[in-house]
All heavy atoms as an XYZ file, in Angstrom:
627
protein
N     229.501     76.530    153.644
C     228.642     76.731    152.481
C     227.248     76.195    152.804
O     227.080     75.064    153.224
C     229.238     75.989    151.281
C     228.402     76.075    150.063
C     229.037     75.327    148.902
O     230.284     75.263    148.823
O     228.279     74.815    148.108
N     226.249     77.025    152.591
C     224.860     76.636    152.838
C     224.367     75.721    151.719
O     224.702     75.901    150.550
C     223.988     77.868    152.933
N     223.573     74.743    152.109
C     222.992     73.819    151.135
C     221.570     74.265    150.833
O     220.775     74.493    151.738
C     222.978     72.380    151.692
C     224.399     71.884    151.910
C     222.218     71.442    150.762
C     224.471     70.544    152.606
N     221.248     74.389    149.558
C     219.886     74.677    149.152
C     219.097     73.378    149.271
O     219.365     72.418    148.543
C     219.859     75.208    147.718
C     218.464     75.494    147.236
O     217.560     74.694    147.365
N     218.307     76.672    146.653
N     218.135     73.342    150.197
C     217.399     72.106    150.451
C     216.649     71.615    149.220
O     216.599     70.418    148.959
C     216.433     72.292    151.619
C     217.127     72.404    152.946
C     216.128     72.559    154.062
C     216.846     72.722    155.388
N     215.908     72.881    156.497
N     216.051     72.532    148.463
C     215.305     72.098    147.287
C     216.218     71.436    146.261
O     215.854     70.427    145.665
C     214.552     73.273    146.665
C     213.402     73.726    147.538
C     212.520     74.747    146.849
O     212.487     74.835    145.626
N     211.795     75.508    147.634
N     217.395     71.972    146.064
C     218.360     71.366    145.145
C     218.788     69.992    145.646
O     218.889     69.032    144.875
C     219.596     72.275    144.980
O     219.157     73.554    144.506
C     220.593     71.692    144.015
N     219.006     69.900    146.939
C     219.390     68.633    147.560
C     218.284     67.595    147.376
O     218.535     66.462    146.973
C     219.680     68.856    149.049
C     220.096     67.632    149.792
C     221.395     67.168    149.729
C     219.186     66.937    150.576
C     221.792     66.036    150.429
C     219.568     65.805    151.278
C     220.872     65.356    151.200
N     217.026     67.982    147.659
C     215.900     67.054    147.509
C     215.761     66.610    146.057
O     215.534     65.431    145.783
C     214.596     67.703    147.955
C     214.504     68.037    149.425
C     213.638     69.027    149.874
C     215.260     67.378    150.387
C     213.521     69.352    151.219
C     215.167     67.692    151.731
C     214.288     68.673    152.135
O     214.180     68.993    153.464
N     215.882     67.548    145.121
C     215.750     67.211    143.698
C     216.837     66.240    143.264
O     216.579     65.324    142.480
C     215.788     68.477    142.848
N     218.029     66.417    143.786
C     219.148     65.522    143.441
C     218.818     64.077    143.788
O     219.225     63.148    143.098
C     220.402     65.976    144.185
C     221.622     65.145    143.906
C     222.825     65.689    144.649
C     224.033     64.811    144.417
N     225.225     65.325    145.096
N     218.034     63.886    144.844
C     217.667     62.546    145.277
C     216.234     62.170    144.888
O     215.650     61.238    145.430
C     217.888     62.411    146.788
C     219.337     62.419    147.155
C     219.948     63.585    147.601
C     220.116     61.286    146.999
C     221.302     63.605    147.914
C     221.469     61.297    147.310
C     222.068     62.463    147.766
N     215.682     62.899    143.938
C     214.355     62.622    143.376
C     213.243     62.547    144.418
O     212.345     61.723    144.320
C     214.369     61.331    142.542
C     215.244     61.451    141.315
O     215.232     62.515    140.681
O     215.954     60.474    141.007
N     213.303     63.422    145.410
C     212.220     63.510    146.397
C     211.019     64.094    145.650
O     211.085     65.224    145.166
C     212.627     64.393    147.595
C     211.456     64.600    148.539
C     213.815     63.781    148.321
N     209.920     63.329    145.512
C     208.823     63.775    144.653
C     208.054     64.986    145.161
O     207.526     65.762    144.367
C     207.910     62.553    144.567
C     208.225     61.747    145.782
C     209.672     62.020    146.088
N     207.992     65.130    146.474
C     207.315     66.293    147.032
C     207.732     66.503    148.471
O     208.172     65.579    149.140
C     205.791     66.192    146.925
C     205.125     65.209    147.834
C     203.605     65.171    147.625
O     203.148     64.846    146.519
O     202.880     65.462    148.595
N     207.618     67.747    148.918
C     207.805     68.046    150.330
C     206.828     69.137    150.711
O     206.333     69.874    149.854
C     209.262     68.417    150.659
C     209.753     69.677    150.022
C     209.633     70.894    150.664
C     210.353     69.645    148.769
C     210.094     72.065    150.074
C     210.817     70.805    148.171
C     210.684     72.019    148.822
N     206.509     69.179    151.986
C     205.542     70.144    152.490
C     206.229     71.069    153.475
O     207.086     70.652    154.236
C     204.407     69.450    153.206
C     203.609     68.478    152.381
C     203.915     67.964    151.157
C     202.368     67.887    152.751
N     202.947     67.101    150.739
C     201.986     67.029    151.706
C     201.553     67.999    153.856
C     200.798     66.300    151.740
C     200.381     67.254    153.885
C     200.015     66.428    152.839
N     205.816     72.325    153.456
C     206.315     73.300    154.423
C     205.124     73.913    155.156
O     204.155     74.347    154.520
C     207.135     74.407    153.726
C     208.396     73.817    153.112
C     207.480     75.530    154.716
C     209.243     74.799    152.346
N     205.208     73.893    156.472
C     204.199     74.516    157.334
C     204.714     75.894    157.698
O     205.801     76.031    158.251
C     204.009     73.671    158.584
C     203.130     74.296    159.625
C     203.530     75.062    160.679
C     201.714     74.208    159.721
N     202.458     75.444    161.428
C     201.318     74.935    160.855
C     200.734     73.589    158.950
C     200.000     75.058    161.246
C     199.422     73.704    159.350
C     199.072     74.432    160.482
N     203.930     76.928    157.388
C     204.342     78.289    157.717
C     203.118     79.096    158.129
O     202.237     79.357    157.296
C     205.045     78.949    156.528
C     205.608     80.317    156.857
O     205.934     80.568    158.035
O     205.723     81.134    155.931
N     203.072     79.447    159.387
C     202.020     80.313    159.922
C     200.618     79.813    159.585
O     199.768     80.556    159.118
C     202.230     81.744    159.414
C     201.491     82.773    160.264
O     201.228     82.500    161.452
O     201.171     83.844    159.726
N     200.403     78.516    159.797
C     199.077     77.939    159.610
C     198.743     77.518    158.198
O     197.625     77.089    157.918
N     199.691     77.634    157.295
C     199.471     77.278    155.891
C     200.453     76.170    155.501
O     201.639     76.250    155.794
C     199.691     78.494    154.966
C     198.799     79.665    155.376
C     199.491     78.124    153.505
C     197.333     79.453    155.201
N     199.926     75.168    154.802
C     200.773     74.099    154.261
C     201.050     74.414    152.792
O     200.120     74.574    152.002
C     200.092     72.722    154.373
C     199.899     72.342    155.843
C     200.914     71.654    153.639
C     199.065     71.094    156.059
N     202.316     74.525    152.438
C     202.721     74.718    151.043
C     203.282     73.391    150.542
O     204.218     72.846    151.128
C     203.769     75.814    150.930
N     202.684     72.883    149.483
C     203.106     71.604    148.897
C     203.987     71.907    147.695
O     203.584     72.617    146.772
C     201.888     70.775    148.476
C     200.997     70.502    149.697
C     202.326     69.479    147.815
C     199.663     69.894    149.353
N     205.188     71.365    147.714
C     206.155     71.567    146.633
C     206.321     70.239    145.890
O     206.701     69.233    146.492
C     207.506     72.008    147.200
C     207.435     73.312    147.930
N     207.911     74.481    147.385
C     206.936     73.637    149.143
C     207.716     75.472    148.237
N     207.121     74.980    149.316
N     206.030     70.258    144.592
C     206.125     69.053    143.760
C     207.303     69.168    142.805
O     207.507     70.215    142.174
C     204.847     68.869    142.942
C     203.535     68.770    143.713
C     202.370     68.642    142.737
C     203.556     67.620    144.688
N     208.045     68.084    142.681
C     209.163     68.036    141.741
C     208.602     68.104    140.325
O     207.683     67.364    139.971
C     209.959     66.742    141.944
C     211.278     66.604    141.211
C     212.253     67.702    141.615
C     211.888     65.230    141.495
N     209.135     69.011    139.510
C     208.603     69.168    138.151
C     209.050     68.023    137.243
O     209.841     67.167    137.638
C     208.941     70.544    137.567
C     210.421     70.741    137.334
O     211.216     69.811    137.401
N     210.804     71.977    137.057
N     208.523     68.030    136.024
C     208.743     66.927    135.086
C     210.209     66.692    134.752
O     210.628     65.557    134.555
C     207.947     67.166    133.808
N     211.008     67.756    134.694
C     212.422     67.561    134.367
C     213.253     67.159    135.588
O     214.441     66.871    135.464
C     213.017     68.778    133.663
C     213.056     70.032    134.522
O     212.853     69.946    135.751
O     213.301     71.115    133.966
N     212.621     67.144    136.765
C     213.300     66.688    137.974
C     214.353     67.630    138.518
O     215.195     67.227    139.311
N     214.296     68.881    138.116
C     215.335     69.820    138.537
C     214.861     70.907    139.486
O     215.675     71.593    140.086
C     215.968     70.457    137.295
C     216.719     69.443    136.456
C     217.374     70.058    135.241
O     217.330     71.291    135.081
O     217.944     69.295    134.444
N     213.552     71.090    139.595
C     213.036     72.169    140.435
C     211.665     71.772    140.986
O     211.066     70.790    140.541
C     212.922     73.457    139.636
N     211.195     72.555    141.932
C     209.903     72.311    142.557
C     208.921     73.417    142.220
O     209.308     74.570    142.039
C     210.059     72.205    144.081
C     210.720     70.917    144.487
C     212.096     70.813    144.574
C     209.970     69.783    144.747
C     212.714     69.627    144.913
C     210.569     68.579    145.090
C     211.935     68.511    145.165
O     212.543     67.322    145.499
N     207.657     73.020    142.122
C     206.574     73.960    141.883
C     205.570     73.818    143.020
O     205.302     72.709    143.483
C     205.903     73.653    140.546
C     206.854     73.764    139.367
C     206.283     73.178    138.081
O     205.183     72.586    138.106
O     206.963     73.312    137.055
N     204.995     74.922    143.438
C     203.995     74.879    144.500
C     202.670     74.399    143.906
O     202.293     74.794    142.807
C     203.847     76.255    145.174
C     205.152     76.594    145.902
C     202.670     76.270    146.142
C     205.169     77.923    146.585
N     201.994     73.547    144.668
C     200.741     72.962    144.207
C     199.687     73.030    145.307
O     200.006     73.050    146.494
C     200.988     71.499    143.818
O     199.771     70.856    143.493
N     198.443     73.021    144.900
C     197.317     72.985    145.844
C     197.083     71.565    146.369
O     196.471     71.387    147.407
C     196.033     73.463    145.146
C     196.103     74.886    144.648
C     195.760     75.889    145.723
O     194.842     75.608    146.504
O     196.404     76.943    145.766
N     197.528     70.545    145.617
C     197.266     69.156    145.955
C     198.564     68.357    146.001
O     199.518     68.658    145.304
C     196.357     68.492    144.916
C     195.123     69.224    144.580
C     193.890     69.123    145.303
N     193.159     68.076    145.844
C     192.617     68.187    147.056
N     192.877     69.197    147.823
N     191.817     67.269    147.509
N     198.520     67.314    146.774
C     199.631     66.376    146.862
C     199.476     65.303    145.787
O     198.354     64.862    145.512
C     199.613     65.717    148.248
O     200.448     64.590    148.288
N     200.564     64.893    145.194
C     200.515     63.750    144.275
C     200.425     62.445    145.068
O     199.830     61.483    144.607
C     201.772     63.708    143.404
C     201.773     64.719    142.301
C     202.955     64.485    141.360
N     203.156     65.647    140.529
C     204.326     66.200    140.296
N     205.417     65.693    140.812
N     204.414     67.257    139.522
N     201.027     62.430    146.229
C     201.049     61.217    147.049
C     199.700     60.998    147.734
O     199.235     59.871    147.859
C     202.196     61.294    148.075
C     203.537     61.335    147.332
C     202.147     60.115    149.042
C     204.733     61.630    148.209
N     199.071     62.080    148.179
C     197.762     62.023    148.834
C     196.788     62.932    148.073
O     196.363     63.961    148.595
C     197.864     62.480    150.294
C     198.854     61.704    151.108
C     200.073     62.275    151.467
C     198.584     60.413    151.524
C     200.992     61.574    152.225
C     199.503     59.702    152.278
C     200.710     60.274    152.636
N     196.413     62.572    146.848
C     195.634     63.484    146.010
C     194.247     63.826    146.557
O     193.710     64.882    146.237
C     195.538     62.746    144.674
C     195.760     61.314    145.008
C     196.697     61.309    146.184
N     193.681     62.961    147.363
C     192.336     63.204    147.891
C     192.341     63.867    149.268
O     191.275     64.113    149.833
C     191.555     61.891    147.958
C     191.360     61.281    146.573
O     191.248     62.046    145.591
O     191.327     60.039    146.470
N     193.512     64.141    149.796
C     193.599     64.741    151.128
C     193.165     66.201    151.081
O     193.627     66.980    150.246
C     195.037     64.653    151.652
C     195.275     65.196    153.052
C     194.470     64.422    154.096
C     196.758     65.113    153.394
N     192.255     66.555    151.977
C     191.769     67.926    152.088
C     192.798     68.724    152.896
O     192.860     68.622    154.119
C     190.405     67.929    152.777
C     189.792     69.302    152.910
O     190.503     70.320    152.755
O     188.575     69.359    153.191
N     193.601     69.500    152.207
C     194.693     70.241    152.846
C     194.155     71.285    153.821
O     194.707     71.488    154.901
C     195.614     70.885    151.791
C     196.230     69.807    150.883
C     196.709     71.723    152.452
C     197.037     68.738    151.586
N     193.057     71.942    153.478
C     192.502     72.949    154.391
C     192.016     72.301    155.683
O     192.155     72.878    156.766
C     191.394     73.755    153.722
O     190.307     72.927    153.376
N     191.462     71.088    155.603
C     191.074     70.347    156.808
C     192.308     70.059    157.656
O     192.297     70.248    158.876
C     190.374     69.040    156.429
C     190.110     68.049    157.553
C     189.127     68.628    158.572
C     189.595     66.723    156.992
N     193.362     69.629    157.011
C     194.594     69.328    157.733
C     195.151     70.585    158.404
O     195.607     70.538    159.553
C     195.621     68.722    156.795
C     196.837     68.197    157.456
S     197.693     67.125    156.310
C     198.421     66.024    157.449
N     195.131     71.705    157.705
C     195.614     72.969    158.286
C     194.802     73.337    159.525
O     195.371     73.724    160.551
C     195.522     74.089    157.240
C     196.526     73.958    156.128
C     196.263     74.894    154.965
O     195.127     75.394    154.812
O     197.201     75.113    154.180
N     193.476     73.226    159.411
C     192.611     73.549    160.568
C     192.922     72.643    161.753
O     193.046     73.095    162.889
C     191.137     73.407    160.192
C     190.604     74.507    159.341
C     189.072     74.494    159.247
N     188.466     73.198    159.001
C     188.277     72.645    157.808
N     188.678     73.290    156.721
N     187.696     71.479    157.681
N     193.036     71.360    161.497
C     193.270     70.395    162.579
C     194.640     70.595    163.232
O     194.778     70.449    164.444
C     193.125     68.971    162.057
S     191.417     68.562    161.615
N     195.630     70.953    162.447
C     196.973     71.171    162.988
C     197.041     72.390    163.905
O     197.952     72.510    164.717
C     197.979     71.320    161.852
S     198.367     69.773    161.025
N     196.075     73.276    163.788
C     196.073     74.478    164.628
C     195.234     74.314    165.897
O     195.218     75.210    166.737
C     195.571     75.673    163.819
C     196.537     76.022    162.692
C     196.095     77.236    161.939
O     196.130     78.328    162.482
N     195.683     77.057    160.697
N     194.577     73.173    166.034
C     193.754     72.949    167.221
C     194.632     72.680    168.432
O     195.688     72.056    168.322
C     192.786     71.794    166.981
C     191.744     72.118    165.959
S     190.629     70.736    165.704
C     189.392     71.512    164.699
N     194.179     73.145    169.569
C     194.953     73.029    170.804
C     195.024     71.606    171.322
O     196.083     71.159    171.774
C     194.331     73.936    171.888
O     194.281     75.268    171.366
C     195.147     73.919    173.153
N     193.921     70.888    171.238
C     193.859     69.555    171.837
C     193.905     68.473    170.768
O     193.159     68.510    169.797
C     192.598     69.411    172.689
C     192.535     70.418    173.806
C     191.697     71.519    173.724
C     193.348     70.273    174.927
C     191.667     72.461    174.744
C     193.316     71.204    175.947
C     192.473     72.304    175.867
N     194.777     67.493    170.968
C     194.974     66.428    169.989
C     193.693     65.637    169.765
O     193.345     65.319    168.619
C     196.122     65.483    170.436
C     196.220     64.281    169.522
C     197.434     66.231    170.475
N     192.965     65.331    170.846
C     191.740     64.538    170.676
C     190.694     65.312    169.866
O     189.948     64.730    169.087
C     191.179     64.067    172.013
C     190.840     65.192    172.967
O     191.335     66.305    172.821
N     190.027     64.891    173.952
N     190.638     66.629    170.031
C     189.726     67.468    169.247
C     190.140     67.455    167.774
O     189.296     67.313    166.883
C     189.761     68.888    169.795
C     188.905     69.885    169.052
C     189.084     71.306    169.588
O     189.387     71.480    170.781
O     188.931     72.229    168.779
N     191.422     67.598    167.524
C     191.939     67.589    166.152
C     191.695     66.234    165.488
O     191.281     66.166    164.329
C     193.428     67.926    166.142
N     191.924     65.170    166.232
C     191.713     63.817    165.704
C     190.247     63.607    165.329
O     189.944     63.101    164.247
C     192.159     62.787    166.746
C     191.962     61.370    166.276
O     192.505     61.002    165.216
O     191.238     60.616    166.967
N     189.340     64.011    166.211
C     187.906     63.849    165.942
C     187.491     64.664    164.714
O     186.740     64.173    163.852
C     187.092     64.267    167.165
N     187.965     65.895    164.621
C     187.629     66.760    163.483
C     188.193     66.190    162.183
O     187.522     66.197    161.142
C     188.168     68.170    163.724
C     187.832     69.157    162.645
C     186.361     69.531    162.589
O     185.618     69.272    163.565
O     185.938     70.062    161.550
N     189.420     65.688    162.229
C     190.044     65.124    161.036
C     189.288     63.884    160.563
O     188.987     63.730    159.387
C     191.518     64.793    161.317
C     192.296     64.463    160.081
C     192.621     65.452    159.166
C     192.716     63.170    159.836
C     193.345     65.159    158.021
C     193.434     62.867    158.688
C     193.747     63.860    157.784
N     188.941     63.008    161.499
C     188.188     61.796    161.149
C     186.815     62.141    160.591
O     186.343     61.522    159.628
C     188.060     60.875    162.355
C     189.375     60.221    162.726
C     189.244     59.416    164.027
N     190.510     58.967    164.489
C     191.080     57.807    164.130
N     190.456     57.015    163.302
N     192.262     57.463    164.603
N     186.169     63.135    161.190
C     184.865     63.581    160.689
C     185.001     64.106    159.267
O     184.163     63.800    158.397
C     184.307     64.663    161.621
C     182.898     65.095    161.287
C     182.317     65.992    162.367
C     182.796     67.407    162.162
N     182.207     68.380    163.079
N     186.057     64.861    159.000
C     186.304     65.370    157.651
C     186.582     64.276    156.646
O     186.129     64.338    155.508
N     187.316     63.252    157.083
C     187.600     62.130    156.192
C     186.325     61.360    155.868
O     186.124     60.930    154.734
C     188.636     61.192    156.816
C     190.061     61.722    156.925
C     190.941     60.699    157.619
C     190.630     62.075    155.564
N     185.490     61.174    156.877
C     184.231     60.448    156.672
C     183.297     61.192    155.719
O     182.552     60.580    154.968
C     183.512     60.205    157.997
C     184.240     59.185    158.873
O     185.062     58.409    158.340
O     183.979     59.160    160.097
N     183.349     62.521    155.755
C     182.485     63.344    154.922
C     182.922     63.355    153.454
O     182.127     63.641    152.564
C     182.434     64.768    155.453
N     184.177     63.040    153.210
C     184.670     63.114    151.820
C     184.546     61.798    151.090
O     184.181     60.810    151.539
C     186.117     63.569    151.788
O     186.951     62.689    152.486
């Protein structure tokens, strides 16, 4: 029997989870009744994090380039 991951996460009150798919980060937040997840543009845990910056940096070939770009983005915000 396959386990539905979202149901499993909700059972244990996981407040949010992220899915990376083809260069896009989808943020899933546990709804108010704690039974299902809704997709959101922002994280509740990291509300000030620029998700588009993170997506760009995760697609960079070189770690040092991604690190420099991410730090520059953080400094700018």
